[in-house]
All heavy atoms as a GROMACS GRO file, in nm:
protein
  556
    1GLU      N    1  -1.459  -2.512   0.194
    1GLU     CA    2  -1.404  -2.399   0.266
    1GLU      C    3  -1.300  -2.329   0.178
    1GLU      O    4  -1.212  -2.393   0.123
    1GLU     CB    5  -1.339  -2.449   0.395
    1GLU     CG    6  -1.283  -2.339   0.478
    1GLU     CD    7  -1.230  -2.391   0.611
    1GLU    OE1    8  -1.302  -2.468   0.676
    1GLU    OE2    9  -1.118  -2.356   0.642
    2GLU      N   10  -1.313  -2.199   0.169
    2GLU     CA   11  -1.220  -2.122   0.088
    2GLU      C   12  -1.092  -2.095   0.166
    2GLU      O   13  -1.094  -2.073   0.286
    2GLU     CB   14  -1.283  -1.989   0.047
    2GLU     CG   15  -1.396  -2.006  -0.051
    2GLU     CD   16  -1.448  -1.873  -0.100
    2GLU    OE1   17  -1.369  -1.778  -0.113
    2GLU    OE2   18  -1.569  -1.866  -0.125
    3THR      N   19  -0.981  -2.096   0.095
    3THR     CA   20  -0.852  -2.066   0.154
    3THR      C   21  -0.825  -1.917   0.138
    3THR      O   22  -0.835  -1.865   0.026
    3THR     CB   23  -0.740  -2.146   0.084
    3THR    OG1   24  -0.774  -2.284   0.090
    3THR    CG2   25  -0.606  -2.121   0.149
    4PRO      N   26  -0.793  -1.848   0.247
    4PRO     CA   27  -0.762  -1.704   0.233
    4PRO      C   28  -0.636  -1.685   0.150
    4PRO      O   29  -0.546  -1.768   0.152
    4PRO     CB   30  -0.742  -1.658   0.377
    4PRO     CG   31  -0.722  -1.780   0.458
    4PRO     CD   32  -0.780  -1.895   0.382
    5ILE      N   33  -0.632  -1.574   0.078
    5ILE     CA   34  -0.512  -1.544   0.000
    5ILE      C   35  -0.425  -1.446   0.076
    5ILE      O   36  -0.474  -1.369   0.158
    5ILE     CB   37  -0.547  -1.491  -0.140
    5ILE    CG1   38  -0.625  -1.359  -0.132
    5ILE    CG2   39  -0.625  -1.592  -0.220
    5ILE    CD1   40  -0.644  -1.291  -0.266
    6ASP      N   41  -0.296  -1.450   0.048
    6ASP     CA   42  -0.206  -1.358   0.116
    6ASP      C   43  -0.199  -1.225   0.040
    6ASP      O   44  -0.248  -1.212  -0.072
    6ASP     CB   45  -0.067  -1.420   0.133
    6ASP     CG   46   0.001  -1.455   0.001
    6ASP    OD1   47  -0.052  -1.420  -0.107
    6ASP    OD2   48   0.106  -1.518   0.005
    7LYS      N   49  -0.140  -1.125   0.104
    7LYS     CA   50  -0.134  -0.990   0.045
    7LYS      C   51  -0.064  -0.986  -0.091
    7LYS      O   52  -0.115  -0.922  -0.182
    7LYS     CB   53  -0.067  -0.893   0.142
    7LYS     CG   54  -0.163  -0.830   0.237
    7LYS     CD   55  -0.163  -0.680   0.212
    7LYS     CE   56  -0.246  -0.606   0.311
    7LYS     NZ   57  -0.387  -0.599   0.275
    8PRO      N   58   0.052  -1.052  -0.106
    8PRO     CA   59   0.116  -1.047  -0.238
    8PRO      C   60   0.027  -1.104  -0.350
    8PRO      O   61   0.020  -1.047  -0.458
    8PRO     CB   62   0.243  -1.131  -0.220
    8PRO     CG   63   0.273  -1.121  -0.074
    8PRO     CD   64   0.139  -1.119  -0.008
    9THR      N   65  -0.042  -1.213  -0.320
    9THR     CA   66  -0.132  -1.272  -0.420
    9THR      C   67  -0.248  -1.178  -0.449
    9THR      O   68  -0.288  -1.161  -0.566
    9THR     CB   69  -0.185  -1.408  -0.369
    9THR    OG1   70  -0.073  -1.493  -0.340
    9THR    CG2   71  -0.275  -1.474  -0.470
   10GLU      N   72  -0.299  -1.115  -0.346
   10GLU     CA   73  -0.409  -1.019  -0.361
   10GLU      C   74  -0.366  -0.901  -0.450
   10GLU      O   75  -0.440  -0.859  -0.539
   10GLU     CB   76  -0.449  -0.970  -0.222
   10GLU     CG   77  -0.569  -0.882  -0.217
   10GLU     CD   78  -0.601  -0.846  -0.073
   10GLU    OE1   79  -0.534  -0.756  -0.019
   10GLU    OE2   80  -0.692  -0.908  -0.015
   11ILE      N   81  -0.247  -0.850  -0.426
   11ILE     CA   82  -0.196  -0.737  -0.503
   11ILE      C   83  -0.176  -0.777  -0.649
   11ILE      O   84  -0.214  -0.703  -0.741
   11ILE     CB   85  -0.066  -0.682  -0.441
   11ILE    CG1   86  -0.100  -0.611  -0.310
   11ILE    CG2   87   0.008  -0.589  -0.537
   11ILE    CD1   88   0.020  -0.575  -0.225
   12ALA      N   89  -0.116  -0.893  -0.671
   12ALA     CA   90  -0.094  -0.940  -0.808
   12ALA      C   91  -0.228  -0.958  -0.881
   12ALA      O   92  -0.243  -0.918  -0.997
   12ALA     CB   93  -0.014  -1.070  -0.808
   13TRP      N   94  -0.326  -1.016  -0.812
   13TRP     CA   95  -0.458  -1.036  -0.871
   13TRP      C   96  -0.522  -0.901  -0.907
   13TRP      O   97  -0.578  -0.885  -1.016
   13TRP     CB   98  -0.548  -1.113  -0.775
   13TRP     CG   99  -0.682  -1.146  -0.832
   13TRP    CD1  100  -0.715  -1.259  -0.900
   13TRP    CD2  101  -0.800  -1.065  -0.827
   13TRP    NE1  102  -0.847  -1.254  -0.939
   13TRP    CE2  103  -0.902  -1.135  -0.896
   13TRP    CE3  104  -0.830  -0.941  -0.773
   13TRP    CZ2  105  -1.031  -1.085  -0.910
   13TRP    CZ3  106  -0.959  -0.890  -0.788
   13TRP    CH2  107  -1.058  -0.962  -0.855
   14ALA      N  108  -0.512  -0.805  -0.817
   14ALA     CA  109  -0.570  -0.674  -0.841
   14ALA      C  110  -0.508  -0.608  -0.964
   14ALA      O  111  -0.578  -0.551  -1.048
   14ALA     CB  112  -0.553  -0.584  -0.719
   15LYS      N  113  -0.377  -0.616  -0.976
   15LYS     CA  114  -0.309  -0.557  -1.091
   15LYS      C  115  -0.348  -0.628  -1.220
   15LYS      O  116  -0.370  -0.564  -1.322
   15LYS     CB  117  -0.157  -0.559  -1.072
   15LYS     CG  118  -0.107  -0.446  -0.989
   15LYS     CD  119  -0.162  -0.316  -1.042
   15LYS     CE  120  -0.085  -0.196  -1.003
   15LYS     NZ  121  -0.150  -0.072  -1.046
   16GLU      N  122  -0.358  -0.762  -1.216
   16GLU     CA  123  -0.398  -0.838  -1.334
   16GLU      C  124  -0.538  -0.798  -1.381
   16GLU      O  125  -0.569  -0.809  -1.500
   16GLU     CB  126  -0.397  -0.988  -1.303
   16GLU     CG  127  -0.259  -1.046  -1.291
   16GLU     CD  128  -0.261  -1.190  -1.240
   16GLU    OE1  129  -0.368  -1.256  -1.245
   16GLU    OE2  130  -0.155  -1.237  -1.195
   17HIS      N  131  -0.621  -0.753  -1.289
   17HIS     CA  132  -0.758  -0.715  -1.322
   17HIS      C  133  -0.776  -0.562  -1.328
   17HIS      O  134  -0.887  -0.511  -1.322
   17HIS     CB  135  -0.854  -0.778  -1.221
   17HIS     CG  136  -0.860  -0.927  -1.235
   17HIS    ND1  137  -0.770  -1.010  -1.171
   17HIS    CD2  138  -0.941  -1.006  -1.308
   17HIS    CE1  139  -0.798  -1.135  -1.203
   17HIS    NE2  140  -0.900  -1.136  -1.286
   18SER      N  141  -0.665  -0.492  -1.339
   18SER     CA  142  -0.664  -0.345  -1.355
   18SER      C  143  -0.737  -0.272  -1.242
   18SER      O  144  -0.799  -0.168  -1.265
   18SER     CB  145  -0.724  -0.305  -1.490
   18SER     OG  146  -0.649  -0.363  -1.594
   19LEU      N  147  -0.728  -0.325  -1.122
   19LEU     CA  148  -0.786  -0.256  -1.006
   19LEU      C  149  -0.680  -0.163  -0.948
   19LEU      O  150  -0.565  -0.202  -0.932
   19LEU     CB  151  -0.832  -0.358  -0.902
   19LEU     CG  152  -0.941  -0.453  -0.949
   19LEU    CD1  153  -0.969  -0.558  -0.843
   19LEU    CD2  154  -1.067  -0.376  -0.982
   20PRO      N  155  -0.716  -0.041  -0.915
   20PRO     CA  156  -0.617   0.058  -0.868
   20PRO      C  157  -0.578   0.037  -0.722
   20PRO      O  158  -0.609   0.118  -0.635
   20PRO     CB  159  -0.691   0.191  -0.890
   20PRO     CG  160  -0.834   0.156  -0.871
   20PRO     CD  161  -0.850   0.016  -0.926
   21VAL      N  162  -0.508  -0.071  -0.694
   21VAL     CA  163  -0.472  -0.106  -0.556
   21VAL      C  164  -0.385   0.002  -0.491
   21VAL      O  165  -0.384   0.016  -0.369
   21VAL     CB  166  -0.406  -0.246  -0.552
   21VAL    CG1  167  -0.270  -0.245  -0.615
   21VAL    CG2  168  -0.401  -0.299  -0.411
   22GLU      N  169  -0.317   0.082  -0.571
   22GLU     CA  170  -0.235   0.189  -0.514
   22GLU      C  171  -0.318   0.297  -0.447
   22GLU      O  172  -0.267   0.380  -0.373
   22GLU     CB  173  -0.143   0.251  -0.621
   22GLU     CG  174  -0.214   0.324  -0.730
   22GLU     CD  175  -0.259   0.237  -0.847
   22GLU    OE1  176  -0.249   0.113  -0.839
   22GLU    OE2  177  -0.305   0.294  -0.947
   23HIS      N  178  -0.449   0.297  -0.470
   23HIS     CA  179  -0.537   0.396  -0.408
   23HIS      C  180  -0.604   0.345  -0.281
   23HIS      O  181  -0.686   0.416  -0.222
   23HIS     CB  182  -0.643   0.443  -0.507
   23HIS     CG  183  -0.585   0.516  -0.624
   23HIS    ND1  184  -0.517   0.635  -0.613
   23HIS    CD2  185  -0.583   0.484  -0.755
   23HIS    CE1  186  -0.476   0.674  -0.732
   23HIS    NE2  187  -0.514   0.584  -0.820
   24THR      N  188  -0.570   0.223  -0.239
   24THR     CA  189  -0.625   0.170  -0.115
   24THR      C  190  -0.540   0.215   0.003
   24THR      O  191  -0.424   0.254  -0.014
   24THR     CB  192  -0.634   0.017  -0.118
   24THR    OG1  193  -0.502  -0.037  -0.132
   24THR    CG2  194  -0.722  -0.031  -0.233
   25VAL      N  195  -0.597   0.212   0.121
   25VAL     CA  196  -0.526   0.255   0.242
   25VAL      C  197  -0.522   0.139   0.341
   25VAL      O  198  -0.624   0.082   0.374
   25VAL     CB  199  -0.596   0.377   0.306
   25VAL    CG1  200  -0.528   0.417   0.436
   25VAL    CG2  201  -0.598   0.493   0.209
   26SER      N  202  -0.403   0.106   0.386
   26SER     CA  203  -0.386   0.003   0.488
   26SER      C  204  -0.321   0.058   0.614
   26SER      O  205  -0.296  -0.014   0.707
   26SER     CB  206  -0.297  -0.112   0.439
   26SER     OG  207  -0.264  -0.112   0.308
   27CYS      N  208  -0.293   0.184   0.614
   27CYS     CA  209  -0.215   0.250   0.719
   27CYS      C  210  -0.285   0.251   0.855
   27CYS      O  211  -0.407   0.267   0.863
   27CYS     CB  212  -0.190   0.393   0.673
   27CYS     SG  213  -0.083   0.486   0.782
   28ASN      N  214  -0.204   0.239   0.959
   28ASN     CA  215  -0.254   0.248   1.096
   28ASN      C  216  -0.282   0.392   1.139
   28ASN      O  217  -0.355   0.415   1.234
   28ASN     CB  218  -0.152   0.192   1.195
   28ASN     CG  219  -0.128   0.045   1.177
   28ASN    OD1  220  -0.213  -0.029   1.130
   28ASN    ND2  221  -0.009   0.000   1.214
   29VAL      N  222  -0.221   0.488   1.069
   29VAL     CA  223  -0.228   0.627   1.116
   29VAL      C  224  -0.274   0.727   1.009
   29VAL      O  225  -0.252   0.846   1.024
   29VAL     CB  226  -0.092   0.672   1.175
   29VAL    CG1  227  -0.058   0.595   1.300
   29VAL    CG2  228   0.019   0.660   1.072
   30ALA      N  229  -0.339   0.680   0.904
   30ALA     CA  230  -0.389   0.773   0.801
   30ALA      C  231  -0.502   0.857   0.860
   30ALA      O  232  -0.599   0.803   0.912
   30ALA     CB  233  -0.439   0.696   0.680
   31VAL      N  234  -0.483   0.985   0.858
   31VAL     CA  235  -0.580   1.079   0.918
   31VAL      C  236  -0.593   1.200   0.825
   31VAL      O  237  -0.510   1.220   0.736
   31VAL     CB  238  -0.534   1.125   1.059
   31VAL    CG1  239  -0.538   1.009   1.158
   31VAL    CG2  240  -0.396   1.187   1.055
   32PRO      N  241  -0.693   1.284   0.846
   32PRO     CA  242  -0.707   1.402   0.761
   32PRO      C  243  -0.580   1.488   0.755
   32PRO      O  244  -0.549   1.545   0.651
   32PRO     CB  245  -0.823   1.479   0.825
   32PRO     CG  246  -0.907   1.371   0.886
   32PRO     CD  247  -0.806   1.270   0.938
   33GLU      N  248  -0.505   1.496   0.864
   33GLU     CA  249  -0.383   1.578   0.866
   33GLU      C  250  -0.276   1.524   0.771
   33GLU      O  251  -0.186   1.596   0.731
   33GLU     CB  252  -0.326   1.586   1.008
   33GLU     CG  253  -0.410   1.666   1.104
   33GLU     CD  254  -0.532   1.591   1.158
   33GLU    OE1  255  -0.538   1.467   1.150
   33GLU    OE2  256  -0.624   1.659   1.208
   34THR      N  257  -0.286   1.397   0.735
   34THR     CA  258  -0.192   1.337   0.639
   34THR      C  259  -0.261   1.314   0.504
   34THR      O  260  -0.216   1.231   0.424
   34THR     CB  261  -0.136   1.203   0.691
   34THR    OG1  262  -0.243   1.109   0.703
   34THR    CG2  263  -0.064   1.220   0.822
   35ASN      N  264  -0.369   1.388   0.481
   35ASN     CA  265  -0.448   1.374   0.358
   35ASN      C  266  -0.500   1.231   0.341
   35ASN      O  267  -0.522   1.186   0.229
   35ASN     CB  268  -0.369   1.417   0.235
   35ASN     CG  269  -0.336   1.563   0.238
   35ASN    OD1  270  -0.417   1.645   0.282
   35ASN    ND2  271  -0.217   1.599   0.193
   36ASN      N  272  -0.516   1.160   0.454
   36ASN     CA  273  -0.563   1.021   0.454
   36ASN      C  274  -0.477   0.929   0.368
   36ASN      O  275  -0.524   0.828   0.316
   36ASN     CB  276  -0.710   1.012   0.413
   36ASN     CG  277  -0.800   1.078   0.515
   36ASN    OD1  278  -0.785   1.056   0.635
   36ASN    ND2  279  -0.891   1.161   0.470
   37LEU      N  280  -0.350   0.965   0.354
   37LEU     CA  281  -0.256   0.882   0.279
   37LEU      C  282  -0.194   0.778   0.371
   37LEU      O  283  -0.186   0.797   0.492
   37LEU     CB  284  -0.145   0.967   0.219
   37LEU     CG  285  -0.184   1.068   0.113
   37LEU    CD1  286  -0.063   1.153   0.076
   37LEU    CD2  287  -0.241   0.999  -0.009
   38ASN      N  288  -0.146   0.669   0.312
   38ASN     CA  289  -0.065   0.574   0.387
   38ASN      C  290   0.060   0.648   0.433
   38ASN      O  291   0.121   0.723   0.355
   38ASN     CB  292  -0.023   0.458   0.296
   38ASN     CG  293  -0.140   0.371   0.257
   38ASN    OD1  294  -0.193   0.297   0.340
   38ASN    ND2  295  -0.182   0.378   0.132
   39CYS      N  296   0.100   0.629   0.560
   39CYS     CA  297   0.214   0.705   0.612
   39CYS      C  298   0.346   0.658   0.551
   39CYS      O  299   0.437   0.736   0.531
   39CYS     CB  300   0.219   0.696   0.764
   39CYS     SG  301   0.279   0.540   0.833
   40GLY      N  302   0.357   0.528   0.523
   40GLY     CA  303   0.480   0.475   0.466
   40GLY      C  304   0.576   0.421   0.570
   40GLY      O  305   0.678   0.361   0.534
   41ASP      N  306   0.547   0.442   0.699
   41ASP     CA  307   0.642   0.404   0.803
   41ASP      C  308   0.588   0.308   0.909
   41ASP      O  309   0.666   0.244   0.978
   41ASP     CB  310   0.694   0.530   0.874
   41ASP     CG  311   0.772   0.620   0.780
   41ASP    OD1  312   0.850   0.568   0.697
   41ASP    OD2  313   0.752   0.743   0.786
   42CYS      N  314   0.456   0.298   0.925
   42CYS     CA  315   0.400   0.213   1.031
   42CYS      C  316   0.412   0.065   0.992
   42CYS      O  317   0.452   0.031   0.880
   42CYS     CB  318   0.254   0.250   1.059
   42CYS     SG  319   0.139   0.204   0.927
   43SER      N  320   0.375  -0.024   1.083
   43SER     CA  321   0.387  -0.167   1.057
   43SER      C  322   0.300  -0.212   0.940
   43SER      O  323   0.341  -0.296   0.859
   43SER     CB  324   0.353  -0.247   1.184
   43SER     OG  325   0.220  -0.220   1.226
   44SER      N  326   0.180  -0.156   0.927
   44SER     CA  327   0.094  -0.194   0.816
   44SER      C  328   0.150  -0.147   0.682
   44SER      O  329   0.143  -0.219   0.582
   44SER     CB  330  -0.047  -0.138   0.836
   44SER     OG  331  -0.112  -0.205   0.941
   45CYS      N  332   0.206  -0.027   0.680
   45CYS     CA  333   0.267   0.023   0.557
   45CYS      C  334   0.391  -0.059   0.520
   45CYS      O  335   0.415  -0.086   0.402
   45CYS     CB  336   0.303   0.171   0.571
   45CYS     SG  337   0.159   0.280   0.563
   46THR      N  338   0.466  -0.100   0.620
   46THR     CA  339   0.584  -0.184   0.594
   46THR      C  340   0.542  -0.317   0.534
   46THR      O  341   0.601  -0.362   0.435
   46THR     CB  342   0.662  -0.206   0.725
   46THR    OG1  343   0.706  -0.079   0.774
   46THR    CG2  344   0.781  -0.297   0.703
   47ARG      N  345   0.437  -0.379   0.590
   47ARG     CA  346   0.386  -0.505   0.533
   47ARG      C  347   0.334  -0.483   0.392
   47ARG      O  348   0.352  -0.567   0.304
   47ARG     CB  349   0.276  -0.564   0.621
   47ARG     CG  350   0.328  -0.631   0.746
   47ARG     CD  351   0.222  -0.713   0.817
   47ARG     NE  352   0.106  -0.634   0.857
   47ARG     CZ  353   0.098  -0.562   0.969
   47ARG    NH1  354   0.200  -0.560   1.053
   47ARG    NH2  355  -0.011  -0.495   0.999
   48ARG      N  356   0.271  -0.370   0.369
   48ARG     CA  357   0.218  -0.337   0.236
   48ARG      C  358   0.333  -0.328   0.135
   48ARG      O  359   0.327  -0.387   0.026
   48ARG     CB  360   0.143  -0.203   0.244
   48ARG     CG  361   0.088  -0.153   0.113
   48ARG     CD  362   0.033  -0.011   0.131
   48ARG     NE  363  -0.026   0.038   0.010
   48ARG     CZ  364  -0.155   0.029  -0.021
   48ARG    NH1  365  -0.240  -0.026   0.063
   48ARG    NH2  366  -0.200   0.075  -0.134
   49LYS      N  367   0.438  -0.254   0.170
   49LYS     CA  368   0.553  -0.240   0.080
   49LYS      C  369   0.618  -0.376   0.052
   49LYS      O  370   0.655  -0.405  -0.062
   49LYS     CB  371   0.656  -0.144   0.141
   49LYS     CG  372   0.609   0.000   0.142
   49LYS     CD  373   0.713   0.087   0.211
   49LYS     CE  374   0.674   0.233   0.212
   49LYS     NZ  375   0.777   0.318   0.271
   50GLU      N  376   0.630  -0.458   0.156
   50GLU     CA  377   0.687  -0.592   0.138
   50GLU      C  378   0.600  -0.678   0.046
   50GLU      O  379   0.652  -0.754  -0.036
   50GLU     CB  380   0.704  -0.661   0.274
   50GLU     CG  381   0.812  -0.598   0.360
   50GLU     CD  382   0.812  -0.647   0.505
   50GLU    OE1  383   0.718  -0.722   0.544
   50GLU    OE2  384   0.904  -0.610   0.578
   51ALA      N  385   0.468  -0.665   0.059
   51ALA     CA  386   0.377  -0.743  -0.025
   51ALA      C  387   0.388  -0.702  -0.171
   51ALA      O  388   0.388  -0.789  -0.259
   51ALA     CB  389   0.233  -0.726   0.025
   52PHE      N  390   0.399  -0.572  -0.199
   52PHE     CA  391   0.417  -0.527  -0.337
   52PHE      C  392   0.546  -0.586  -0.393
   52PHE      O  393   0.548  -0.635  -0.506
   52PHE     CB  394   0.421  -0.374  -0.345
   52PHE     CG  395   0.287  -0.310  -0.366
   52PHE    CD1  396   0.213  -0.264  -0.258
   52PHE    CD2  397   0.235  -0.294  -0.493
   52PHE    CE1  398   0.090  -0.203  -0.276
   52PHE    CE2  399   0.112  -0.234  -0.514
   52PHE     CZ  400   0.038  -0.188  -0.404
   53ALA      N  401   0.654  -0.579  -0.315
   53ALA     CA  402   0.782  -0.631  -0.361
   53ALA      C  403   0.774  -0.782  -0.387
   53ALA      O  404   0.821  -0.830  -0.490
   53ALA     CB  405   0.891  -0.600  -0.258
   54LYS      N  406   0.714  -0.854  -0.295
   54LYS     CA  407   0.702  -1.000  -0.309
   54LYS      C  408   0.615  -1.036  -0.429
   54LYS      O  409   0.640  -1.136  -0.496
   54LYS     CB  410   0.645  -1.060  -0.182
   54LYS     CG  411   0.652  -1.210  -0.178
   54LYS     CD  412   0.613  -1.264  -0.042
   54LYS     CE  413   0.627  -1.416  -0.040
   54LYS     NZ  414   0.588  -1.472   0.089
   55ALA      N  415   0.514  -0.954  -0.458
   55ALA     CA  416   0.426  -0.979  -0.573
   55ALA      C  417   0.492  -0.941  -0.705
   55ALA      O  418   0.442  -0.977  -0.812
   55ALA     CB  419   0.296  -0.900  -0.557
   56GLY      N  420   0.603  -0.868  -0.697
   56GLY     CA  421   0.670  -0.823  -0.818
   56GLY      C  422   0.593  -0.713  -0.889
   56GLY      O  423   0.604  -0.695  -1.010
   57VAL      N  424   0.516  -0.635  -0.811
   57VAL     CA  425   0.435  -0.527  -0.865
   57VAL      C  426   0.492  -0.394  -0.815
   57VAL      O  427   0.519  -0.379  -0.697
   57VAL     CB  428   0.287  -0.541  -0.819
   57VAL    CG1  429   0.205  -0.421  -0.861
   57VAL    CG2  430   0.226  -0.670  -0.872
   58GLN      N  431   0.512  -0.300  -0.907
   58GLN     CA  432   0.562  -0.170  -0.867
   58GLN      C  433   0.461  -0.103  -0.775
   58GLN      O  434   0.342  -0.099  -0.805
   58GLN     CB  435   0.588  -0.081  -0.988
   58GLN     CG  436   0.643   0.054  -0.950
   58GLN     CD  437   0.669   0.143  -1.071
   58GLN    OE1  438   0.646   0.104  -1.184
   58GLN    NE2  439   0.718   0.262  -1.044
   59ASP      N  440   0.507  -0.052  -0.666
   59ASP     CA  441   0.420   0.013  -0.568
   59ASP      C  442   0.406   0.160  -0.605
   59ASP      O  443   0.495   0.240  -0.583
   59ASP     CB  444   0.478  -0.002  -0.427
   59ASP     CG  445   0.388   0.053  -0.319
   59ASP    OD1  446   0.277   0.101  -0.351
   59ASP    OD2  447   0.428   0.046  -0.201
   60ALA      N  448   0.291   0.195  -0.661
   60ALA     CA  449   0.264   0.334  -0.701
   60ALA      C  450   0.185   0.408  -0.594
   60ALA      O  451   0.132   0.516  -0.618
   60ALA     CB  452   0.188   0.336  -0.833
   61THR      N  453   0.179   0.351  -0.474
   61THR     CA  454   0.105   0.411  -0.364
   61THR      C  455   0.166   0.546  -0.325
   61THR      O  456   0.287   0.555  -0.303
   61THR     CB  457   0.108   0.318  -0.240
   61THR    OG1  458   0.058   0.191  -0.277
   61THR    CG2  459   0.029   0.375  -0.125
   62PRO      N  460   0.085   0.651  -0.314
   62PRO     CA  461   0.139   0.777  -0.263
   62PRO      C  462   0.150   0.768  -0.110
   62PRO      O  463   0.050   0.749  -0.042
   62PRO     CB  464   0.034   0.881  -0.306
   62PRO     CG  465  -0.092   0.804  -0.323
   62PRO     CD  466  -0.053   0.663  -0.358
   63TYR      N  467   0.270   0.774  -0.058
   63TYR     CA  468   0.293   0.768   0.086
   63TYR      C  469   0.317   0.909   0.140
   63TYR      O  470   0.392   0.987   0.080
   63TYR     CB  471   0.414   0.681   0.118
   63TYR     CG  472   0.390   0.534   0.091
   63TYR    CD1  473   0.440   0.473  -0.022
   63TYR    CD2  474   0.315   0.457   0.180
   63TYR    CE1  475   0.418   0.339  -0.048
   63TYR    CE2  476   0.292   0.323   0.156
   63TYR     CZ  477   0.343   0.265   0.042
   63TYR     OH  478   0.320   0.132   0.017
   64TYR      N  479   0.257   0.938   0.253
   64TYR     CA  480   0.272   1.069   0.315
   64TYR      C  481   0.418   1.098   0.347
   64TYR      O  482   0.467   1.209   0.324
   64TYR     CB  483   0.187   1.078   0.441
   64TYR     CG  484   0.193   1.214   0.506
   64TYR    CD1  485   0.127   1.322   0.450
   64TYR    CD2  486   0.265   1.236   0.624
   64TYR    CE1  487   0.133   1.449   0.508
   64TYR    CE2  488   0.273   1.361   0.681
   64TYR     CZ  489   0.207   1.468   0.622
   64TYR     OH  490   0.213   1.590   0.680
   65SER      N  491   0.490   1.000   0.397
   65SER     CA  492   0.631   1.021   0.432
   65SER      C  493   0.712   1.064   0.311
   65SER      O  494   0.803   1.146   0.322
   65SER     CB  495   0.692   0.895   0.494
   65SER     OG  496   0.682   0.785   0.406
   66ASP      N  497   0.679   1.013   0.192
   66ASP     CA  498   0.748   1.054   0.071
   66ASP      C  499   0.715   1.198   0.035
   66ASP      O  500   0.801   1.275  -0.007
   66ASP     CB  501   0.711   0.964  -0.046
   66ASP     CG  502   0.763   0.822  -0.031
   66ASP    OD1  503   0.858   0.802   0.048
   66ASP    OD2  504   0.708   0.732  -0.097
   67GLU      N  505   0.589   1.237   0.052
   67GLU     CA  506   0.549   1.375   0.021
   67GLU      C  507   0.616   1.474   0.116
   67GLU      O  508   0.660   1.580   0.073
   67GLU     CB  509   0.396   1.389   0.030
   67GLU     CG  510   0.325   1.320  -0.083
   67GLU     CD  511   0.182   1.362  -0.098
   67GLU    OE1  512   0.137   1.452  -0.026
   67GLU    OE2  513   0.116   1.306  -0.186
   68VAL      N  514   0.627   1.440   0.243
   68VAL     CA  515   0.692   1.528   0.341
   68VAL      C  516   0.839   1.544   0.305
   68VAL      O  517   0.893   1.653   0.308
   68VAL     CB  518   0.675   1.473   0.484
   68VAL    CG1  519   0.762   1.549   0.582
   68VAL    CG2  520   0.529   1.479   0.526
   69ARG      N  521   0.904   1.434   0.266
   69ARG     CA  522   1.046   1.441   0.229
   69ARG      C  523   1.067   1.530   0.107
   69ARG      O  524   1.167   1.598   0.095
   69ARG     CB  525   1.100   1.300   0.204
   69ARG     CG  526   1.115   1.220   0.330
   69ARG     CD  527   1.175   1.084   0.304
   69ARG     NE  528   1.158   1.003   0.422
   69ARG     CZ  529   1.086   0.893   0.430
   69ARG    NH1  530   1.024   0.846   0.323
   69ARG    NH2  531   1.074   0.826   0.542
   70HIS      N  532   0.972   1.527   0.013
   70HIS     CA  533   0.985   1.608  -0.109
   70HIS      C  534   0.957   1.755  -0.080
   70HIS      O  535   1.005   1.841  -0.155
   70HIS     CB  536   0.889   1.557  -0.217
   70HIS     CG  537   0.925   1.422  -0.270
   70HIS    ND1  538   1.035   1.400  -0.349
   70HIS    CD2  539   0.868   1.301  -0.253
   70HIS    CE1  540   1.043   1.273  -0.380
   70HIS    NE2  541   0.943   1.210  -0.322
   71ASP      N  542   0.881   1.783   0.022
   71ASP     CA  543   0.847   1.923   0.054
   71ASP      C  544   0.955   1.994   0.134
   71ASP      O  545   0.951   2.114   0.148
   71ASP     CB  546   0.715   1.929   0.135
   71ASP     CG  547   0.594   1.897   0.049
   71ASP    OD1  548   0.609   1.897  -0.076
   71ASP    OD2  549   0.488   1.871   0.105
   72THR      N  550   1.050   1.920   0.187
   72THR     CA  551   1.153   1.984   0.271
   72THR      C  552   1.271   2.030   0.192
   72THR      O  553   1.292   1.997   0.081
   72THR     CB  554   1.200   1.888   0.384
   72THR    OG1  555   1.247   1.768   0.323
   72THR    CG2  556   1.090   1.863   0.480
   0.00000   0.00000   0.00000
């Protein structure tokens, strides 16, 4: 039986294998109106950010909340 891996381990593995994990979407509310980007504020985005930090991998994910803040 295989043991599931946690998000930080998954992120670290993806980076080690040059997979563009920053282009994946885990957001609860990514919709066409947000350009299908991770919102950056929902519970899934919060867990995502925590996983990047725990993995020691810079989070290059484009978050919609960051884009809105830059446009104002």
